[in-house]
N, C-alpha and C positions, 0 to 999 in steps of 0.2 A: 473929187475926181475918182471914178471907179470904172473898171472894165469888167464886162460880163461875157463869159464864153459858155455857150450851150454845147452839149454833146449828148449822145445816146439815141438820136433819131435813127430811123431806118424804115424798112418796108416789112409789114407783117400782114397776116391774114386776119380777117374779122374774128374776134374772140380772143386774139392774142394779147400780149402785154409788152410794154416797153417802159424803161425807166430813163427819164431825162435828167441830166445834171446841169447845174449852172454854177460855175466857179467864178467867184468875185475876187478882184484884186484892185489895189490902188489905195489912195489916202484922201483925206479931206472931205470925207462923206460918211455919214452915219445913216444907214437905212433902217427905218422903222417898219417897213413893209417890203416884202419881195413878192413879186407876182409872176404868173405865167399867162401868156397870151398866145393866141393862135390866129392865123389868117389863112383861110381856105381860098382856092382860086376864084377870083371874081368877087370876093367878099371883103368886108372891112375887118380889121383886126378886132378881136373880141377877148375879153377877160375870161380866163378859164379857172384859175385858182390863185389864192394869195395866202401869205402867212405873215402874221405879226411877229417880228423878230424877237421881241422880248417876252411876250405872253405865250407865244407859239399858237395862238388862236388861228384857226384856218377858215377859209371861205371858198366857196365853190359856185360856179355857174350851175344852174339847175340841170343843164344838159350832161354834166359829168359827175354829179353827186352819186356816191355809192360805187363809182368806178375809178375815179382818180383820187390820189392822195398826195398832198404837198407836205414836205418836211424839210428840216434843215440840220446841218451838222456845223455847229458854230466853230469847232476846232479846225475844221477844214474850210471854213468860210464858203460853204457850198449849200445850195438849195436843190431839192430833188422834186421830181414829179413822177410818181408811179402811176402808170396808166394800165388798167386792166379792162378786160372785156371790151376791147377796142372795136369801134364801128367804122364803117366806111366814111361816115360824116365827121369823124375825128381827123380825117386827113387834112394836112395843112402845114404851114411853117410855124413852128413853136418858138416863142421868144421869152426870154427871161428879162425882168425889169426890176429896178430898184427905186424906191420912193422914200422921201422923208416924212410923208404924211402918215397918219395913223389910219388903219382900215376901219373906219367908222361907217355906220349905216348911212349917215348923211353924205358921205363921199363914196358910196358904192361898195363898201367893204373891200377896197383895194382892187376892184375889178374894172375900174374905169381907166382908160388909156391916159387921160389927161393928168392923172395923179403922179405919173412916173417921170423921173428925171434922166435915168440911164437905161439903155437897152442893149441887149446882146445882138449878135448878127443872125441868130436863129438856127434851128436845126429842123430838117425836114422829117415829117412823119407821114407815111403813106400806108393806108389800110385798105386792103383789097377785099371785096365782098365775095 
């Protein structure tokens, strides 16, 4: 059982930056992968970035490589998503998620929605062009 709470969303101009945070709490669950997803208006939720909690290997959707960075602070039980050079198409609701599965190539490197067991409520990111 785990609760995830995202924060850090907001409205920025294209080219700007935001840092999202995901604070995890609870017990009875050990996440091997933490992921970030987003959902744009009228679109399905898609994987953006993921981090293997033990190796700290990271994985990114092609659309955000070089611009977004996922990291974690184990002591704070928090995962971050640093978003730079934001584009209008980055607009959407961003969700943090926890999974027991390992981010392997065969399972989409943690970027597939079906891999995850717990989800936060989301934080809105709006990028104006």
